[in-house]
N, C-alpha and C positions, 0 to 999 in steps of 0.2 A: 709108307707111313712113318712119321717121326716118332722118336721116343716119347713116352708119356711124361713130359716135363713141361712146366709153364714157360712160355716165351713171351717176350714183349713185342708188340707190333709197332708200326711207325709212329703211333700216337703215344707210345710208352705204356699202353695198357697191357695187362697180362691176360693172355688167352691160351688155353691148353692146346689149341690147334695151331699148327703153322699155317702160313699163307698157302703153301702147297697143298695142305690138307683141305683148306677151303676150296681150292680149285678142283681137286680130285673129287671131293664130296659133291660140289655143285654140278660138275659134269655128270656124275652118276645120277643125281636127282633129276637133272634136266632130261637126260636120255630116257630114264624110266618113265618120267611124266609124259613125254611125247610118244611113248610106245602105246599108251592107253588108246584103245580104239574109239573111245568116247571123246577124245581130245582132237579137235580139228584145228590144226595150225595153218594159218593162211600161208600159201606158198610165196616165198620171197621173190620169185621170178614173175609169177602171174600178177602179184600185187606190188610190183616194183615201186610205183610212185607212192603208195601208202607207206611202205617201209622207208623210202627215202625221206618222207616227211617226219616220221617218228624218230628216225636216226638223227635228223637235223636237230631235234630237241635234245636228244641224248648228248650230242656233241657239244651243244652249248653248255650243258652241265659239266661234261668232262673238261672243257676248256676254261672252266672258271678258275682253275688253279687251286681248287679246294678239295678235289677228290684224291684221297691219299693213295689209293691203289689204281689210279688211272691206267697205268701201263701194265700192271700185273694181272688184272682181271679182264676177261673178254668183253664184258658189258654187251652181250648179245641180246637183242630184243626180238620177241616173237608175239604175234597177235593170235589169240585163240578165238575162234568163231563160236560165240555163245552169248546171245543177247540177254539171256536170263541171269547172267552172273555179273554183278556190279563189283568187280575186284581187279586188283593188280598185285603182283608180288615179285620179289627178287630172291633167288636162291643164294646160298653162300657162294662166293666166287663170281657173282655178277651175271647171272642169267635172268633176264627181265621178261616178265609175261604180263600182257594186258589182254583182258577179255573185251570183246566188242561191246558187251553190255556197259562197261564203264566208259569206254571211248565214246559211245553214243549218248551217254548221260552227261558227260562234261560239256561245257559250253564255250570254252575258249582255249587258246594255246597256252596261256599262262597257267590255267588250271591243270592241263595235261602235264606241263613242266613241273608244277608243284607236286603233283602226285608221283611223277617219275622220280623227282629228286628225293622225296620221302623214301621211296622203295630202295633207291640206290644207296641212300645213307645207311639203311639197315645192313646192306652187304659191306659197304666201305668201312663202317664202324664195327663190323663183325658182330652185330646183334643176332644174326641168324643162328650161328652156331651156339651162342649163349642160350637163346630161346629153345633150340632143339635139345641142348644138353639138359635143361630143366624139364622138358617134356618127356624125353625118352631115356635119359640117363647116359652118362659118359661112356660106359662100356658098350652100349648099343651102337653109339655113333662110331666108336673106334672099330667095331666089328664091320660096320657098313663100309667105312673107308678102306679097311683091309679087303673088302669084297667077300667076307666070310658069312654074311647074314643077309641074303637076298630078300627073305621074307620081311625083315625089318625095314629094308629100303622101300619096299612096296607100301608098307604101313606109313612111313614118313612122307612119302610122296602123296598119299591119300589125305594126309593132314596138312598139307602146305597152305591151303586157303584159310585154314582156321588157326594157323600158328599165332600164338599170343606172345606179344612182347611185354616187357616190364614198362611201368609208367615212365621210368627214366629213359628207356630206349625210345619210346614213342615221342617223348618230348625232344630228345636229341635229334631224331629223324625230322621232326617238324622244323626245328631250328635250322638244320642243314638244308632243308628244302628251300629256305630263304637264302642262306649263305651261298648255295650253288648258283642261284639265279641273280644275285645282287649285281654282278658285273655286267649282266646282259641288259638289253633294252626292254625285256619283259617285266611285267609286274611281279616283283619277287615274292609277293604274298599270294601267289596264285592258288596255293593249297587252301587258303582261307575261303576263297570263292566256292570251292567244292563243299567245304563244311557248311557254309551258309546256305547252299542249295539243299543239302541234306536236312538242315534244320527247318527250312521253309517248306519242303515237300513231304518230309516224314517218310523216308523210304522203307521203314519197318524192317522186316526180316531180310530184305535185300541189302541192307547196309553191310559193307565188307567188314571183316573182323578187325582189320587194322585201323578202322575209323570208328567202330562201335564201342570199343573198350576205353578204359581210362587213358588219359584224362578226358573230361567231357568235351564234346564238340564245341560248346560255347566257350570254354576256357581256351581251347586250342585256336579258335579264330582270333581271340584277343592276343594270345601269345605270339602267333605268327605275325600279326600286324605290329605288335610291339617290337619284335625282332627286326622287321623291316625298318622301322623308325630308328632303332638303336644303331643299325649298320649304315644308315643313311643311304639306302638304296633309292635310286632315282628313276629306274625304269617304270614306264606306265603302260607299255603296249600289252594288249590282250589278244590281238590278231584274231578277232572273232570270225571275220569273213573267211580267212584262210582255213581256220579250224573247222568251220561249218562245211566247207568244200571237202575237207579230208574225211570227216565222219560220214558225210553223205555218199562218199565213194566206197565205203565199206560194204561188204555183202550183208 
């Protein structure tokens, strides 16, 4: 654990945690999360083709040239078998989780890439530790990273799916979901398609925390599309057929 001093990250922003702290904390959270007997993680060997597909999307984002901590964070992806949960999240340090519920809800590859980019941006822009500091307090997080408060680690893991980010963090993550995809052939506004489906179908209580809070889904759709236009992104591919095959192969 580093000394309790502010340090600047690669973007020049001040964060009380070092990058190594993010990595240590993320690894602890990930390990504790996967220990839960109620969490069924799809085996990466048994479901090799499914993981190959989702890692292909992750690699497009990493190869955009816009991910600040591309080489520092592991960016490991795991699929959780639970069709009732419409959610995805990324821990500090880049451990990414998708529930089968959200994977089966999405309709195209660009939508998956948009949601993944949004979650990766929270880790890359270090929103996660900021949000957790507000939620649990700085001393609690330091204790967890030190390994001296296992009870609080369990509590933090239990609250991962409901972690609330600030309006600014959500907007920045939306922006970077476009920025990451802009160099690819995919539609860089893929996340907007997900919001539009939520608005059309009204998913109610199943709407994930990261999409149900401020700013409103309507405003986010327009912001994402405006961001695509501003950056001049030319990709139009949605790869619906390939994505349908992928989600139909999930258990």
